C-alpha positions in Angstrom: -3.0 62.6 45.1 -5.5 65.9 42.6 -2.7 66.4 41.5 1.0 65.1 39.9 4.5 67.2 41.1 6.5 66.2 38.2 9.9 66.3 40.7 8.5 64.0 43.1 7.3 61.4 40.9 10.9 61.5 39.1 12.2 61.5 42.2 10.3 58.6 42.9 11.5 57.2 39.1 14.5 58.1 40.7 15.1 56.3 43.4 13.4 52.7 42.3 16.0 53.0 39.4 18.7 53.2 41.5 17.4 49.8 43.2 18.2 48.4 40.3 22.0 48.6 40.0 24.5 46.0 41.7 25.2 47.3 45.3 26.9 51.2 45.8 27.4 52.0 42.6 23.3 53.2 40.9 23.6 51.7 38.0 21.0 51.0 36.0 20.0 46.8 35.6 21.1 45.4 31.7 18.6 43.7 30.4 19.0 40.5 29.1 21.9 39.6 26.9 19.6 39.3 22.9 19.1 35.5 22.2 21.9 33.8 20.5 21.7 31.8 23.4 19.0 29.7 25.4 18.0 32.9 28.3 17.6 30.1 30.9 19.1 31.7 33.9 20.4 35.0 32.8 18.7 36.5 36.2 20.1 34.0 38.5 23.6 34.8 36.9 23.3 38.8 37.5 21.6 38.0 41.1 24.4 35.8 41.9 27.5 38.8 40.0 25.8 41.4 42.8 22.5 43.0 41.0 19.6 43.7 43.2 15.6 43.5 43.0 14.5 46.3 41.9 12.2 46.5 44.7 11.9 49.1 47.4 9.2 49.2 49.0 9.2 52.0 50.2 9.7 54.3 46.9 7.3 51.7 45.3 4.6 52.5 47.4 5.2 55.7 47.0 5.3 56.2 43.3 1.7 53.6 43.3 -0.1 56.6 45.3 0.9 59.6 43.4 0.2 58.5 40.0 -3.3 56.9 38.5 -1.6 54.2 36.4 -1.6 50.7 37.3 2.0 49.7 39.1 3.0 46.6 40.6 -0.9 45.5 40.7 0.7 41.6 41.3 0.0 37.7 40.1 -1.3 34.6 41.0 0.3 32.1 39.1 -0.3 34.0 35.0 -3.7 35.4 36.0 -4.2 39.4 37.6 -4.7 39.3 41.9 -9.0 39.8 41.9 -9.2 42.6 43.7 -7.4 43.7 39.8 -9.9 41.7 37.9 -12.8 43.5 40.3 -10.8 47.1 39.2 -10.4 46.6 36.0 -13.8 45.2 35.7 -14.9 48.1 37.2 -13.8 50.8 35.2 -14.1 49.2 31.3 -18.0 49.5 32.6 -16.9 53.0 33.8 -15.7 53.7 30.1 -18.9 52.3 28.2 -20.9 54.0 30.3 -19.4 57.2 29.2 -19.8 56.3 26.0 -23.6 55.9 25.3 -23.5 59.4 28.0 -26.1 62.4 27.3 -25.9 65.9 28.1 -28.5 67.3 30.3 -30.9 69.8 28.0 -30.9 72.0 31.3 -26.7 72.2 31.5 -27.0 73.7 27.8 -29.3 76.6 28.5 -27.0 76.4 31.2 -23.8 77.2 30.6 -26.0 79.4 28.0 -25.2 77.9 24.2 -27.3 77.4 21.1 -28.6 74.2 21.4 -26.8 72.3 17.7 -27.7 68.9 16.7 -25.0 67.1 13.9 -26.0 65.1 11.0 -26.3 61.9 13.1 -30.0 61.2 14.6 -29.0 59.0 17.7 -26.6 57.3 19.7 -25.7 54.6 17.7 -25.2 55.9 14.6 -23.3 58.3 15.5 -20.9 56.1 16.6 -20.9 54.1 13.1 -20.7 56.5 11.0 -18.2 59.1 12.2 -18.7 61.9 9.4 -22.5 62.2 10.7 -20.5 63.6 13.1 -18.7 66.6 11.4 -22.3 68.6 9.9 -24.3 70.0 11.1 -28.5 69.2 10.0 -30.4 71.5 8.3 -32.8 72.7 10.4 -28.7 73.3 13.0 -27.4 75.3 10.7 -30.8 77.3 10.1 -30.7 77.8 13.9 -26.6 79.3 13.9 -26.8 81.2 10.4 -30.1 82.8 12.9 -29.5 82.7 16.1 -25.4 82.3 16.5 -22.6 85.6 16.7 -20.4 86.8 13.6 -17.3 87.1 13.1 -15.5 86.6 16.6 -12.3 86.1 17.0 -12.9 83.2 18.5 -16.0 81.2 18.8 -17.0 77.9 21.3 -18.1 75.4 20.7 -19.5 72.4 23.8 -19.9 69.1 21.8 -20.4 65.5 23.7 -18.2 63.8 21.5 -17.7 60.1 23.0 -17.9 60.6 26.8 -20.7 63.8 27.6 -20.0 62.8 31.0 -17.1 64.5 30.8 -19.1 67.9 29.0 -21.1 67.5 32.1 -18.1 66.8 34.7 -16.0 69.7 33.8 -17.6 72.8 31.1 -20.2 74.2 34.0 -16.3 75.4 35.4 -14.7 75.7 31.4 -16.6 77.9 29.7 -16.9 80.5 31.8 -13.3 79.7 32.7 -12.2 80.1 28.9 -14.8 83.2 28.1 -13.3 85.1 30.9 -9.5 84.6 29.8 -9.8 85.1 26.4 -11.8 88.0 27.0 -8.7 89.4 29.4 -6.8 88.3 26.1 -8.7 90.5 24.4 -10.4 88.4 22.0 -14.0 89.2 20.7 -16.2 85.5 21.8 -19.1 84.1 20.5 -22.1 82.8 22.1 -21.3 79.2 22.8 -22.8 76.5 21.0 -24.1 73.0 21.9 -23.8 70.2 19.7 -25.6 66.6 19.9 -23.2 63.5 18.8 -20.6 66.3 17.6 -17.8 64.6 15.7 -14.2 67.3 16.0 -14.5 68.5 12.9 -17.9 70.3 13.1 -16.1 72.9 14.8 -15.3 73.0 10.7 -18.5 74.0 9.6 -18.8 76.7 12.4 -16.5 78.0 11.3 -17.0 78.8 7.8 -20.5 79.6 8.5 -20.5 82.2 11.2 -17.6 83.6 9.6 -15.0 83.3 12.9 -11.4 84.0 13.5 -10.6 80.5 15.0 -13.4 78.0 16.6 -12.8 76.0 19.6 -14.5 73.1 20.7 -14.6 71.1 24.2 -15.1 67.4 23.0 -15.6 64.5 26.0 -12.6 62.1 24.8 -13.1 58.1 23.3 -12.9 56.8 27.6 -10.4 55.2 28.8 -10.2 52.3 31.1 -10.9 54.8 33.9 -10.8 58.0 32.0 -14.8 58.7 31.2 -13.8 62.7 32.8 -11.2 63.1 30.3 -11.8 66.4 28.0 -10.3 68.1 26.0 -9.7 71.8 23.5 -9.7 71.8 20.5 -8.4 74.9 18.5 -8.6 75.8 15.0 -7.1 79.4 13.7 -9.0 80.3 9.6 -11.5 77.6 9.8 -12.5 75.7 6.9 -14.8 72.7 5.8 -12.3 69.5 6.5 -9.4 71.6 8.0 -6.4 69.0 8.5 -5.6 68.1 12.1 -2.2 68.7 11.9 -3.6 72.4 11.6 -5.1 72.1 15.2 -4.3 72.4 17.8 -5.3 70.3 20.7 -5.2 70.2 25.2 -6.2 67.4 26.2 -7.2 65.4 29.7 -8.7 67.6 31.2 -9.9 66.9 34.7 -9.8 66.6 38.6 -6.5 64.2 38.1 -4.8 66.0 34.7 -5.3 69.5 34.0 -7.8 71.2 36.2 -10.4 73.2 34.3 -9.0 77.4 35.2 -5.5 75.9 34.4 -6.7 74.6 30.9 -8.8 77.8 30.0 -5.7 79.6 30.9 -3.8 77.8 28.7 -6.1 77.6 25.4 -5.8 81.4 26.0 -2.1 81.8 26.5 -1.6 78.9 22.6 -3.9 80.6 21.0 -2.3 84.1 21.1 0.3 82.9 19.8 -1.5 81.3 17.4 -3.4 85.1 16.5 0.9 86.9 16.4 2.0 83.7 14.2 -0.3 83.3 11.9 -1.3 79.4 12.1 -1.5 76.6 14.1 -0.7 72.9 14.7 2.8 72.4 13.3 2.5 75.6 11.5 2.6 77.0 14.7 5.7 74.6 16.5 7.7 75.5 13.4 7.8 79.4 13.9 9.4 79.0 17.1 6.4 81.4 18.6 
């Protein structure tokens, strides 16, 4: 399923949980008592007293189909089943490939981006020294001051981050959607920028140098198993160098199996509308209740 209905998942969970209770009563199965005595035999004693096993095959199959999470994988002895093991190896390979992926230059140009680079000179340095990904190279500072928009409400920054593949997969839809939704909300939006070997913090320097009122950076997240295409949007209001992450907001898991790009763009525009109204982001926005 490409889109998960929380109500359907919740209903399936409740159905499975009902199987944990005594017959006809629908109560959850209590876990074993604290280990003050040897726990050997507690499960058998529970079965004899009327407790049922927590398996409803129909509900469990439906629940597994409703989520990419690994539920009830099974085992052989103390090991994974062969199919599960192979899948884990394949998804681990996807994660490794995502970390070392690159954004084709023609894609960034297609999105109308000004091409920039961080102080990291290659992928290895980017991975080993994160701070170098939070500042622009001297050449890119000059390019930024010469070609970027000045004093806009929202400056869009695209970065490869820890999964360039995520930007390749979602950027072509997300960037135009953001420009459209932010413009419709009444914000002035700067020409998008693309930064090679970018960490989230590079938006701070860009915001300061361009005088933008806020910045958002689209960046590929550190991939987990099978999530190499997951993109995030980090927004920062009132940019300053080394701005604390507590002052920023994040919309994560932007991908077909998570938040579709068009929906993420609408959420971002609404989030920034509330941010500008409150005059702050992050935990300050949460505390303001707006």
